[in-house]
C-alpha positions in Angstrom: 43.7 -64.6 2.5 42.0 -66.0 -0.6 41.2 -69.2 1.3 39.7 -67.3 4.1 37.6 -65.2 1.7 36.5 -68.4 -0.1 35.5 -70.0 3.2 33.5 -66.9 4.2 31.7 -66.9 0.8 30.8 -70.6 1.2 29.5 -70.0 4.7 27.3 -67.1 3.6 25.9 -69.1 0.7 25.0 -72.0 3.0 23.4 -69.6 5.5 21.4 -68.0 2.7 20.1 -71.3 1.4 19.2 -72.4 5.0 17.3 -69.1 5.6 15.4 -69.6 2.4 14.4 -73.1 3.3 13.4 -72.2 6.8 9.6 -71.9 7.0 8.1 -68.9 8.7 6.2 -69.5 12.0 2.6 -70.4 11.4 0.1 -71.5 14.1 -1.3 -75.0 13.5 -4.9 -75.7 13.1 -6.9 -77.0 16.1 -7.2 -80.7 16.6 -10.5 -80.3 18.5 -12.8 -77.3 17.9 -16.1 -76.3 19.5 -18.2 -73.5 17.9 -20.9 -71.6 19.8 -23.5 -69.1 18.6 -22.0 -68.4 15.2 -24.4 -66.4 12.9 -24.6 -64.5 9.7 -27.5 -62.0 9.2 -28.3 -59.7 6.3 -31.0 -57.5 4.8 -31.1 -55.5 1.6 -33.2 -53.6 -0.9 -32.7 -52.0 -4.2 -34.6 -48.7 -3.5 -33.7 -46.9 -0.3 -30.1 -46.1 0.8 -28.8 -45.0 4.2 -28.5 -41.5 2.8 -32.2 -41.4 1.9 -33.1 -42.3 5.5 -30.4 -40.4 7.4 -30.3 -37.2 5.4 -29.7 -33.8 7.2 -33.3 -32.7 6.6 -34.6 -35.7 8.5 -37.0 -36.4 5.7 -37.4 -39.6 3.8 -36.4 -39.0 0.1 -38.1 -41.4 -2.3 -37.2 -41.2 -6.0 -40.0 -43.2 -7.8 -38.1 -42.9 -11.1 -35.8 -45.6 -9.8 -38.7 -48.1 -9.6 -38.6 -49.0 -13.3 -36.8 -52.3 -12.5 -39.1 -53.2 -9.7 -38.8 -53.2 -5.9 -36.7 -55.9 -4.3 -36.4 -56.6 -0.6 -34.4 -59.6 0.7 -33.2 -61.1 4.0 -31.3 -64.2 5.1 -30.1 -65.8 8.3 -27.7 -68.5 9.0 -27.3 -69.6 12.7 -25.1 -72.3 14.0 -25.8 -72.6 17.8 -23.4 -75.5 18.4 -20.9 -77.5 16.4 -17.6 -79.4 16.9 -14.9 -80.6 14.6 -11.9 -83.1 14.9 -8.9 -82.5 12.7 -6.2 -85.2 12.5 -2.9 -83.6 11.2 -4.8 -81.8 8.4 -5.1 -85.1 6.7 -8.6 -86.1 7.6 -11.3 -85.0 10.0 -15.0 -85.0 10.9 -17.6 -83.1 12.9 -21.2 -82.5 13.9 -23.4 -79.5 13.3 -26.3 -79.4 15.7 -29.6 -77.6 15.0 -28.3 -75.2 12.3 -31.0 -72.8 11.2 -31.1 -71.2 7.7 -33.8 -68.8 6.5 -34.3 -66.9 3.2 -37.0 -64.3 2.2 -37.7 -61.8 -0.5 -40.3 -59.5 -1.8 -40.2 -58.9 -5.5 -42.7 -56.4 -6.9 -42.8 -56.0 -10.7 -41.6 -52.7 -12.2 -44.4 -52.9 -14.7 -46.9 -52.9 -11.8 -45.3 -50.0 -10.0 -45.3 -47.9 -13.1 -48.7 -49.2 -14.3 -47.4 -50.3 -17.6 -49.1 -52.7 -20.0 -48.3 -56.3 -19.1 -49.7 -59.7 -20.0 -49.3 -61.7 -16.8 -46.1 -60.4 -15.1 -45.1 -62.6 -12.1 -44.1 -61.2 -8.8 -44.7 -61.9 -5.1 -43.2 -62.9 -1.8 -41.1 -66.0 -1.2 -39.6 -67.3 2.1 -38.3 -70.5 3.5 -36.6 -71.7 6.7 -34.9 -75.0 7.6 -33.5 -76.7 10.6 -30.7 -79.3 10.0 -28.1 -81.6 11.6 -25.0 -82.0 9.5 -22.0 -84.3 9.5 -19.0 -82.6 7.8 -15.9 -84.6 7.1 -12.8 -84.3 4.9 -10.0 -86.6 3.7 -7.4 -86.7 1.0 -7.0 -89.1 -2.0 -3.3 -89.6 -2.5 -1.4 -89.6 -5.7 -4.0 -88.0 -8.0 -1.6 -87.0 -10.8 1.2 -87.1 -8.2 -0.7 -84.8 -5.8 -3.3 -85.2 -3.0 -6.9 -84.3 -3.8 -8.8 -82.9 -0.9 -12.5 -84.0 -0.6 -15.1 -82.4 1.6 -18.5 -84.0 2.4 -21.4 -82.9 4.4 -24.4 -85.2 4.5 -27.3 -83.6 6.4 -30.8 -84.3 7.6 -33.2 -81.3 7.6 -36.8 -80.4 8.3 -38.6 -77.5 6.7 -40.0 -75.0 9.2 -42.0 -73.1 6.6 -41.9 -72.6 2.8 -43.7 -70.1 0.5 -43.3 -69.5 -3.3 -44.0 -66.1 -4.9 -47.2 -66.6 -6.9 -48.8 -63.3 -8.0 -49.5 -62.0 -11.5 -50.1 -58.5 -12.8 -52.1 -57.9 -16.1 -52.9 -54.6 -17.8 -54.5 -54.6 -21.2 -55.9 -51.9 -23.5 -59.1 -53.0 -25.2 -60.7 -51.4 -28.2 -64.4 -52.2 -28.4 -66.3 -50.7 -31.4 -63.8 -47.9 -31.6 -64.0 -47.1 -27.9 -60.8 -47.6 -25.9 -60.9 -49.1 -22.4 -58.5 -50.7 -20.1 -58.5 -53.8 -17.9 -56.1 -54.3 -15.0 -55.9 -57.3 -12.7 -53.7 -58.4 -9.8 -54.2 -62.1 -9.0 -52.5 -63.0 -5.8 -52.0 -66.1 -3.8 -49.9 -66.4 -0.6 -49.6 -70.0 0.4 -47.3 -70.9 3.2 -46.6 -74.5 3.9 -46.0 -75.6 7.5 -45.2 -78.8 9.4 -48.5 -78.7 11.4 -51.9 -77.3 10.8 -52.0 -73.8 12.2 -55.7 -73.3 12.7 -57.5 -71.9 15.7 -57.3 -75.3 17.4 -53.5 -75.4 17.2 -51.6 -76.1 20.4 -47.9 -76.6 20.1 -47.5 -79.5 22.5 -50.6 -81.5 21.4 -50.4 -80.7 17.7 -46.7 -81.4 17.1 -46.4 -85.1 16.1 -42.7 -85.9 16.1 -43.3 -89.2 14.3 -45.1 -87.4 11.4 -42.6 -84.6 11.4 -39.6 -86.9 11.0 -41.4 -89.4 8.7 -42.9 -86.9 6.3 -41.0 -83.7 6.7 -37.4 -85.1 7.1 -35.3 -84.5 4.1 -31.7 -85.4 3.3 -29.2 -83.6 1.1 -25.4 -83.7 0.5 -22.7 -81.2 0.2 -19.6 -82.1 -1.8 -16.4 -80.2 -2.4 -13.0 -81.0 -4.0 -9.8 -79.0 -4.1 -6.6 -79.8 -6.1 -3.2 -78.1 -5.7 -2.4 -77.6 -9.4 0.7 -75.6 -8.7 2.5 -74.3 -5.6 0.8 -71.0 -6.2 -2.7 -72.2 -7.4 -5.4 -74.4 -6.0 -8.5 -75.2 -8.0 -11.7 -76.3 -6.4 -15.5 -76.8 -6.7 -18.3 -76.9 -4.1 -21.8 -78.3 -4.5 -24.3 -77.3 -1.7 -27.5 -79.2 -0.9 -27.5 -81.8 -3.6 -31.0 -83.3 -3.0 -31.2 -86.9 -1.9 -34.6 -87.1 -0.2 -36.9 -84.1 -0.4 -38.8 -82.7 2.6 -42.6 -83.0 2.3 -45.3 -80.7 3.7 -49.0 -80.7 3.1 -50.4 -78.3 5.8 -50.8 -74.7 4.7 -52.0 -71.2 5.4 -53.4 -69.4 2.4 -54.7 -66.0 1.3 -56.0 -66.0 -2.2 -58.0 -63.4 -4.2 -57.8 -60.9 -7.0 -58.2 -57.1 -7.6 -59.4 -55.9 -10.9 -60.4 -52.7 -12.7 -62.4 -52.8 -15.9 -63.2 -49.4 -17.5 -65.2 -51.0 -20.3 -68.1 -51.0 -17.9 -67.9 -47.2 -17.5 -69.8 -44.9 -20.0 -70.6 -41.3 -20.2 -74.4 -41.7 -20.0 -74.2 -43.5 -16.6 -71.8 -40.8 -15.4 -74.2 -38.0 -16.3 -77.2 -39.8 -14.8 -75.2 -40.7 -11.7 -76.0 -44.3 -12.3 -72.5 -45.9 -12.1 -72.2 -49.4 -10.7 -68.8 -49.4 -9.2 -69.0 -53.1 -8.4 -68.8 -53.8 -12.2 -65.8 -51.5 -12.6 -63.7 -52.3 -9.6 -63.5 -55.7 -8.0 -62.1 -55.7 -4.5 -61.9 -58.7 -2.1 -64.6 -58.6 0.5 -62.4 -60.0 3.1 -58.9 -61.3 3.6 -59.6 -64.2 5.8 -56.8 -66.8 6.0 -57.7 -70.3 5.0 -56.0 -73.2 6.9 -56.0 -76.5 5.1 -54.3 -79.7 4.2 -53.5 -80.7 0.6 -54.2 -84.3 -0.6 -50.8 -84.3 -2.3 -47.5 -83.4 -0.6 -45.4 -80.4 -1.5 -41.9 -81.6 -2.2 -39.3 -79.1 -0.9 -35.6 -79.0 -1.6 -33.1 -76.6 -0.1 -31.3 -74.0 -2.3 -28.7 -75.6 -4.5 -25.4 -74.0 -5.4 -22.4 -75.0 -7.6 -19.3 -72.8 -7.3 -15.9 -73.1 -9.0 -13.0 -71.2 -7.4 -9.3 -70.8 -7.5 -6.9 -69.9 -4.6 -4.1 -67.8 -6.3 -1.0 -67.1 -4.2 1.2 -64.8 -6.4 4.0 -64.8 -3.8 3.8 -68.6 -3.2 2.9 -67.8 0.4 -0.1 -68.2 2.7 0.1 -64.5 3.6 -1.6 -63.2 0.4 -4.3 -65.1 -1.5 -6.7 -64.0 -4.3 -9.8 -66.1 -4.8 -12.0 -65.6 -7.8 -15.2 -67.7 -8.0 -18.0 -68.4 -10.4 -21.1 -70.6 -10.4 -24.9 -70.6 -10.1 -27.7 -71.2 -7.6 -31.3 -72.5 -7.7 -33.7 -71.2 -5.0 -37.4 -71.9 -5.1 -38.2 -68.9 -2.9 -37.5 -66.5 -5.8 -39.6 -65.6 -8.8 -36.6 -66.3 -11.0 -35.2 -69.4 -9.4 -31.9 -69.6 -11.3 -29.2 -67.1 -10.7 -25.5 -66.7 -11.7 -23.1 -66.2 -8.8 -19.5 -65.1 -8.5 -17.1 -62.7 -7.0 -13.5 -61.9 -6.0 -12.0 -62.2 -2.6 -8.6 -61.3 -1.0 -7.2 -62.9 2.1 -4.3 -61.6 4.2 -3.2 -64.3 6.6 -0.5 -63.5 9.2 0.7 -66.8 10.8 -2.9 -68.2 10.9 -3.4 -65.8 13.8 -4.7 -62.6 12.3 -6.7 -63.1 9.1 -8.4 -60.3 7.1 -10.8 -61.1 4.2 -12.1 -58.5 1.7 -14.6 -59.4 -1.0 -17.0 -58.2 -3.7 -19.5 -61.0 -4.4 -22.8 -61.5 -6.1 -24.7 -64.1 -4.1 -28.4 -64.9 -3.5 -29.3 -62.2 -6.0 -27.4 -59.5 -4.0 -24.2 -57.6 -4.3 -22.2 -58.0 -1.1 -19.1 -55.8 -0.4 -17.6 -56.9 2.9 -14.7 -57.2 5.2 -14.1 -59.6 8.1 -11.4 -60.2 10.7 -10.4 -63.3 12.5 -8.3 -63.3 15.7 -7.0 -66.8 16.3 -5.2 -67.6 19.6 -5.4 -71.4 19.2 -7.5 -72.0 22.3 -9.9 -69.2 21.3 -10.9 -67.7 17.9 -13.2 -64.8 17.4 -14.4 -63.6 14.0 -16.4 -60.5 13.1 -17.5 -59.1 9.8 -19.7 -56.6 8.1 -20.8 -55.8 4.6 -22.9 -53.4 2.6 -25.2 -55.1 0.1 -28.1 -54.5 -2.3 -29.7 -56.1 -5.4 -28.4 -53.0 -7.3 -24.6 -52.8 -7.7 -24.3 -49.0 -7.2 -26.6 -49.0 -4.2 -24.6 -51.8 -2.6 -21.9 -49.1 -2.0 -24.5 -46.7 -0.5 -25.7 -49.0 2.3 -29.0 -50.1 0.8 -28.5 -53.1 3.0 -26.2 -54.4 5.7 -24.8 -57.7 6.8 -23.1 -58.8 10.0 -21.5 -62.0 11.0 -19.9 -63.4 14.2 -17.8 -66.5 15.0 -16.7 -67.9 18.3 -14.6 -71.1 18.5 -12.9 -72.9 21.4 -10.4 -75.8 21.2 -6.8 -76.8 20.8 
């Protein structure tokens, strides 16, 4: 009896060990993958929320007290009409991204201007850019880096700039004391200069004006994306990504420009003229006589680089399983389409992955000067994968939870 009990105990122990070592089912990654019409589109502001617009009284509610920090409106678009990837046993692979389009834009109006506070040259304005690129993503592993494999991602890309505009406006408001008399001087100096690949004047014709040789010779730029990921422990991967490291800048010299200034000078106003009705308003208020656009070509090229990012991240798996992953990240970006080009970026994401078939991602991130609180779902059936996602976002953290902006994304992939 004791021998039978001992034999049963040994059998149960062996079965337990075998069940622990047996890996759960997980669908493998596709060897060949084709992506069609993938996009990510977002718009946001720091002023109006969905509640302000869709209130029960059907009236737009505007609280001007909230404009002390300025008015910010932003949008961005990422469109991948067609791409394919090859994956060889998750060890190495390569791909081709065809005609990706990325666009950014923002309107940044100074809070000092909106509240008519004193200021000595406060910068504000509108910035925008759009790029078309062809990229060549690839990945591979470097073996035995401190006894483990280091994964490397590369993405060299050639791109052309479709248009580019930097915010370049200033607001000045000074109080002047002249012989004991107080007066004020206010000025808005604005310049909107949009660089384009071709001269968009009245003689512009797309087919005759578009010179492919000039476009590729002058406007073609090259940059590089680099990423590295290292499995420090079974439950922790550490990584870093660099986006759009400039190699050759894009160059444009054609432009459309609107440039002028608005000013108010109360030192030209006096009581005697008011009483006599002899006030020369042209000396007090300067308004542009016209807003005609100027089309021109600079003698020097405008050098343009795509927005740069560097992000550190960690994939933390507290249960040593692919099912649950927590990903904190931190880094910075530089984007010439903003008044303040430098920005800190970071966030926290959670991924629930069931057999690489049903994947849910939840995240709170600060990216591109916007708070983004989103959720996405991927349904992967090996031959077909569909992904959908949505987010609320805003330049203001509290308003990002009140739908001051929205984001939607869609993925569609085929392969096996």
